[in-house]
C-alpha positions, 0 to 999 in steps of 0.5 A: 500500499502507498504510505505518505509521511506524516508531518510532524505537526500532525503527529504531535496531535496523534500522539496527544489523545487521553482518554480524559481528552481527545484530539477530535475536532467535532461538528454538528450542522443542522437543518429545518428540512429532510437531507436527501440523504442520498444526494449527500453521500454523493456530495461527500464522495465527490467533494471530501473523499475524491477530494482530500485523501486523508478521508480514505487513509488509515495512520501507521505506526513503525520504527517510530515514524508515523505514516499515512497509509491507503486504505484499499479497501475503502468503504464510504458507507462504513463511516456514514452512521444513520441515527434517530432521535426519539421524538419529539427531539429538539436542541436539547437532545442533539446537544445530549447525542453529540455530548455522548459522542465527544467521548467515543475514541476513533479506532485508528485502524481505518481512516479517522473520521464518522459522519452520523446523518440524524433523524429525527430532529424537529422536522428536519434532521441534523449531521454530526461530523468527527475528526481527528486533529492529525487530518486538520485543524478545525479552521480547515475542518469548517471550510472543508464542510463548507465546501460540501454546500452550494451557493452560486454567488461563491467559487466552489474550494478548489485544490491546490498542490501541496508543494506550494502551500507547504511552502508558504506555509514555512514562510509563515511559520518558522520561515525565519529561523529555516533561512537563517540555518540554511544560509550558515551550512550553505556558503553559497545561499549565505553569500545570496542572503548578505548580498541582500542587505534588507532581507538581512535586517529584516529576518534579524527582526523577525529573530528577536521578536520570535526569541521574544516570544519565545521567552515570553511562552516559556517564562509565562506562570501556569494560570490561577487555580479557579473552579474552571480549573482541575482533573479532567474526566471522561464525559463531557457536555456540549452545549449552543446557543440560539442565533445572535445577529451579527449586526448587533454584535457590529453596533455595540463594537462600533459605539464602543470603539472595539471590535466584534471579537473584542464583544465577544471575548468580554461576554465570555470573560463576563460568564466565567466571572459570574460562573465562578461567583456563583460557585464561591471560587475565587476570582482571577484573570485567566488566560485563553487559549485562541488558535489563528490560522496560518493559511491565506483565507483567499487561497484554496485548501491543500489537498493533503489538508494538515494542521497549520494555525498558531496559538495565543495566549489572551488574558481575560479581565475577570476581575474588572467588574464593571461590564463595559470596562470588561469590554474596554480592557478586552480590547486593550490586551487583544490589540497587545497580543496581536502584536505577539509573535506567539502564534508563529513560535507555538507552531514551531513548538508543536512541529519539534514536540512532533519529533520528540519521544512520547513522553517529552510531548506529555510533558510539553503538552501539560506545561502548556496546557496549564499556562490557560484555562480554556480553547476559544476559536472564532471561526466565519462561516458563509455571509449567506444562506448556503444549501446542503444537497439542496437543503438549506442549512440552518445553522452549524456549529463546531469545537476542536479539542482540549488538551492536558486537563483543560476543561473548557471550550469556547466556540464562534461560528458567524453564518449567513448574518448570526453567530452561534456560540458554543460551549464544550465542558467537561463535566466533571470540573464544570457541571452546570453548562446550560447556567454558563451559556445563559450567563454568557447571553446575559452579557451580550444582552447587556453589552448590546443594549447601549447599542439598539438604545442609540436611535 
């Protein structure tokens, strides 16, 4: 069978699996009408399986190295699982079904994904997609899932040559150090580099920024202990919000001189503060671990997918009691993080960890997970309604995994003029996910209210 070497960053995610925190990305899509399952199967085959080989390959581990191996007898039906919810089934029943899947490991002797075709959801249906993080990051998965949908005003997702995308990503993440090292090892490259003094200066500046970011990550202490932290267990619970109008968030951001992302993060900070107060826990500022895309958003996904994203630690101002002051402080903190090289350095660390022995990776993951309290993602989706197999997509949300003992995942997905906010928690650490979501929506309402009052 044909084998393909696994990238170090992808191998790192594969080895990060623990029974208490699986490295699996879970996405939910729901519809107000029943899907044509036969048409969906054809779409999945044509736009996913045929385009992206990882979905028909399994993992092989030999002599300490991981590879992707083509499955000669691959059968799409082995990964499609018809499910029927007991009527009347609404959002709570779909949340309960999805929660039960989050802790179910994927079988490593077959391609690392599954799609559940859920009937009996309201007047329509739903689809729950699970994929191991070794295949791709959550941002790439969201783009891949949206490539299954149709919008006559948007060109379909295409596939580029892997070499072009890899080269571009290397230039974004760790390319500076790579270029400097190659110049030192190969005299002819050193001569070419010296002939471009402007490039030398750029490399020096970036190397200093990378070194400073690495130092910051290394000396950053563990996050403060609160009721949001603990020893992770196996059971998880997910929930998500009704759609929040994006225009109201934009108006609130404009009125306060902040951004939509600032408003959302400030609402999360306020909700976490309320959660800690309710549980009579110490209230401290905590750090959110925020992934961001390293792929150019205007370029199509590469055929091999993979993980191409950075991570930054964003301190959330929970100790700021006034919510409007909290929003301004949140804005100041996100502006500082935007100027940091943390994300690119974090990606480089992950690549190194993927080459290290398992025991080294375990220690590294625990150390870096301890520096934050939760993972928070904000993924932009289609601006207009789209259809899947001819049926309009009503809404969607998805979560990346949390590593180590992290117990909180917050996901935000914008679609067709709305934002859906989803929570995924460890029930042994955070037992009241429904109350936490209610707190978050209360905070959002309060932040949006001044903008609504403007005539």
